[in-house]
C-alpha positions in Angstrom: 39.0 -28.1 14.0 35.9 -26.3 13.6 34.8 -23.6 16.2 31.5 -24.8 17.7 31.7 -22.3 20.7 28.9 -20.0 19.6 26.4 -22.9 18.7 24.5 -24.0 21.8 21.6 -25.1 19.7 23.7 -27.7 18.0 25.2 -28.7 21.3 21.8 -29.3 22.7 20.6 -31.0 19.6 23.5 -33.4 19.8 22.9 -34.0 23.5 19.3 -34.9 23.1 20.2 -37.4 20.3 22.5 -39.2 22.7 19.8 -39.1 25.5 17.3 -40.7 23.2 19.6 -43.3 21.7 20.7 -44.3 25.2 17.3 -44.4 26.6 16.2 -46.4 23.6 18.9 -48.9 24.4 17.8 -49.2 27.9 14.0 -49.5 27.0 15.0 -52.4 24.5 17.0 -54.3 27.2 14.4 -53.8 30.1 11.3 -54.2 28.0 12.5 -56.3 25.1 14.8 -58.8 27.0 12.9 -58.7 30.4 9.3 -58.9 28.9 9.0 -59.7 25.2 11.9 -62.1 24.9 11.5 -63.7 28.3 10.4 -67.0 27.2 13.1 -67.4 24.6 15.8 -66.1 27.0 14.7 -68.4 29.8 15.9 -71.3 27.7 19.5 -70.2 28.6 20.7 -70.5 32.0 23.7 -68.6 33.7 24.7 -69.6 37.2 21.5 -71.6 37.6 19.2 -68.6 36.8 17.2 -68.2 33.6 18.5 -65.4 31.5 15.0 -63.9 31.0 14.6 -63.8 34.6 17.9 -62.2 35.2 17.3 -59.4 32.7 14.0 -58.7 34.2 15.4 -58.5 37.7 19.0 -57.3 37.4 20.1 -57.0 33.9 18.3 -53.7 33.0 19.7 -52.1 36.1 23.2 -53.1 35.2 22.7 -51.8 31.5 21.4 -48.6 33.0 24.4 -48.0 35.1 26.7 -48.9 32.2 24.7 -46.4 30.1 25.3 -43.6 32.7 29.0 -44.0 32.1 28.6 -44.1 28.4 26.7 -40.8 28.7 29.4 -39.3 30.9 32.0 -40.1 28.3 29.9 -38.9 25.4 29.2 -35.6 27.2 32.7 -35.0 28.1 33.6 -35.3 24.3 30.7 -33.1 23.4 31.8 -30.6 26.1 35.3 -30.4 24.6 33.9 -30.2 21.1 31.6 -27.2 21.9 34.2 -25.5 24.4 32.3 -26.0 27.6 35.0 -27.9 29.2 36.7 -24.9 30.8 
């Protein structure tokens, strides 16, 4: 395995890339599903609630919490890759 320990710029570049990807996903879910696609999603009902309403009220929060755990996992792998897990 390649030694990345002396490359903090590459570490932060990869970290920022992860952050931007995850925030983009959250934006698409919260803004896209909650606002832009609301009328289309409202045609689908889950447990008596319209799906567009659910995404606007709770869905984006659930996705955000899931993305936090995804970020945690990605950063643990990144820390090991660059030798910051000691």
